[in-house]
N, C-alpha and C positions, 0 to 999 in steps of 0.2 A: 857672973853674966850667963855662962853657958847653962847654969842650973835654971836660970830664970826662962830662957828660952826653950828648955825641954819641957818646964811646967806649963808654958803657953800652948805647946804642940800638943800636951796631952789632955788639955782642956778643949782644944779645937777638936782633936778625936772623940772626946766623950760627947761634945755637943752633936757631931755628926752621927755619932752612933745612936744618940736619943732621937734625932730627926728622921733617921732610917727606921727605927723601931716603931715611931709614931705613924710612919707611912704603911708599914707591914701591918700595924693594927688596923688602919683604915681600910685597907685592902681587905683584911680579914673581916672587917664588919661589913664591907659590901658584898663579899662573897656570902656570908651567912644571910644577909637580907635577900640576895638573889637566889638562895636556897630555900626561902619560906614558900610553904604551899600557898597556890593563889586562891583557895577556897577557904581553909580555915586559918590561914597566915601564921601557923606554926612552922617551926624550923624543921626542914626537911633533912633529917640526919640518917634516918632509917626508914625501910617500908615505904620508899619513895620511887617514883618514875617520872617520866616527862610525858606530858599529854602529847597524843598523837596528831592532834590538829594544830594547837597553839604553840607546843614545844616549851610549855612553862613546866617548872617541877610542881608536883602535886602527890599527896598521899594516896596510896592504894584504896584507903577508905572512903576517899574524896573524888573517885573515878567510877565510871561505868565500864564495864568490859564488853566490848563489841566484837564482832567477828567479820572480817572481809572475807568473802567467797571468791577465790581465783581458781577457776576450774575446779578440779576435785580437793583443792586446799582449800583450810579455813585459817586464814591468819588472824590471830587474836590481837586487838589493840585496845589501849585504855584512854578513854576520853574523860577530861574534867567534867564537873557538873555543867559548867557554864557552857563549853563547847556542845555537850550533849543537848542540853535544853535547846540552844541555838539551832543546832541541827535538826531537832525533832519539829521546830516551829517552821523551817524551811521545807521539811518533808511534808508536813501538813498543808501547807500553802500550795505546793506543787500538786499533791493529790487533789486538793479541792478544785484547782485550776482545771486539771485534767477532767475531773468529773463534771464540771460545767460544760467543757467542750464536747464531751460525750453526749451530755443531755441536749445540747443545742444542735448537735447532729441528727439526733433522734427526732426533735421537734421538727427540724427542717424535712426530714424524709417524710414525716407524717404530713406536714402541710403541703408537700408537693404532690401526696397521693390524694388528699382531699381537693386540692386546687391545681388542675393541670394548667400548663402554660398558655397564655394567651398570645396570638399572632398580631403583628403589626397589622391595623387596619381593621381589626375586629371592634364592635360596637360593645361597649361595656356600661355596666350601671353602677355609679358611685354613691354610696349612701352620705347624706349630709347630716353632719350632727345636729344635735337640737338646738344648740347655741348659735348655730349659723343660719337658721330658718325661722320664718314665721310660722304662727300655729296653722294657717291655712295654706302653706306653702307645700310644695312636693317634698316628698322625703328623700329623693334622689335625682341625680341628673344623669342624662346620657353622654358619654364621651367615647372617644375612639383612641386606640392605642397608636401613639405616634412613634414609639421607640422603646427598645428593651435595652437596658444597661448590661454589663459584664456581671454586675451582682444580681441580675434578675430583678431588677426593680423598672417600674413601668412610667413612662412619660404620657400623659394623657392631654388631650385637647377637646374642647367643646365647641359649639356653634359662636359661643361668645368670646372665646379666646383661650390659650393654653393654660392649664392650670400649673401654678408655679412652685410645685413640689412633687417628689417621685412617690410611687403607690408600690407597695408589696401586693403580690397576688391573692393574699387573703384580704385585702381591702377592698375589692369590688368583684362583680360577677359578670360572666361574660353572656352577652345575648345571642339567641340564636340567629336573629336576622341582623343585617348590616343597616342600622338606621342613620348613623352619622359617619361621614366619609373625610377623608383627610383635607380634601380640597376645601371642605366648608369650615375648617378651621383658620381663624386669622392669626396673624403673627404675633400679636400683643399677648403678654403674660398677665395673669391676674389670679387671685385667690379664689379658694373653693366657695367662701362667703360672698364674694363679689359676682361669681357665677350664679349664685342661689339668689341673690338680690336681683340681677338681671332677668332670670327666669320666672321670677315671682310674679303672681297676680295681684300682689298688693305692695307693701312698702318693704318687703324682706323681712329682716330679723324683727320681731316685735309687732305692734301695731301703733299708729297714732290715733289720737283721739282729741276731741276739743271738749271745752265746757262752757259753749257760749251760751247766753241768755238771750240774744236778740236776732234769732232766726238764721245766723251764720250768713249774712248777706255780704260782709266786707271781708277785706284780705286779715283782718285781726283773726280771723277763724283759723286754726290751725290746719285743718283739713282743706279748706279752699285755698290757703296760701300754698299748700303741696300739691295742688291740682288733685285732690282726692274726694270722694264722695263720704259723707258723714256716715258712721256705721251705728251698730246697735249699742256700743259702748258711749257714745257722745251724748253729752248734756241731758241725759235721762229721758223724760217724755216731753220736753219743751219742743215747741214747734220749729222747723227748720226748712230752709230752701233749698239747701245743698244735698239732695237726695236723689 
C-alpha cells in the first residue's frame, strides 16, 4: 500500500515538472519573439540595440545613426528605418509649412506696399466681374468704406445697399474725391451682382431679346412685357412698334 502511494506521488511530481517545463518553454518562445528585429524579423541575438524612438529591438544594420546636439556634445542615437522615415516625413511637412508661412508674409508685405490702407469714409471703385454685368453695363461701381476689420478686410456700401461680403485692399482702388458718403448707404445688404443690376442702364447681366413677327404690339413680346424697348438683336429686320 505504501509503495503504491509513493508511486502516485512520483507520477504527480513528474507531471508538475513537465507542466513547469512547458511553461518555461512558452516563456522562452515569447522572449525570442520579443527579441525579433522589427525590420527584418530575424532573431536579435547579437549586433542588436533598441530603437531610440520606439524602444523596439532592431539590428544595427536596420538602423540609421543620428546625432542629437546638446550644447557642445553630440549624443549618437540609433533609429529603426520605420521611425527614421516617419520623422523625415514630419520634418519635411514642418519645413513646407514654415516655407508657406514665410512666403505668405512676403506677399502680404508686398501687397501692403502696392496698396496703402483705405480710411473709413473713402470712396472706392469696385470692379464688377464679367459674369455679373451686361455687355453695355459699367465695369465698376462706386462704394464707400464703412468698416475695417481687425484682419484688414473692408466692408463696403453703395447707394443701393451694403455689399454682403468683405473685400481685401487689392480688390478695389481708392478715388481721390469723396463721391459717396456713408449717410447715402441704406441699411439693407445685397450682393455685388444685385448692385450692378440696380445701376445698369439695361437689364443687367446679359440682354433680353424677342423674336416677334407681329410688330411687338402685345404682351406676348418679351421686351414689351419687361417694359423694355426692342434692340438691334430682336426679330431681325421685321417692323416693330416697340422702339
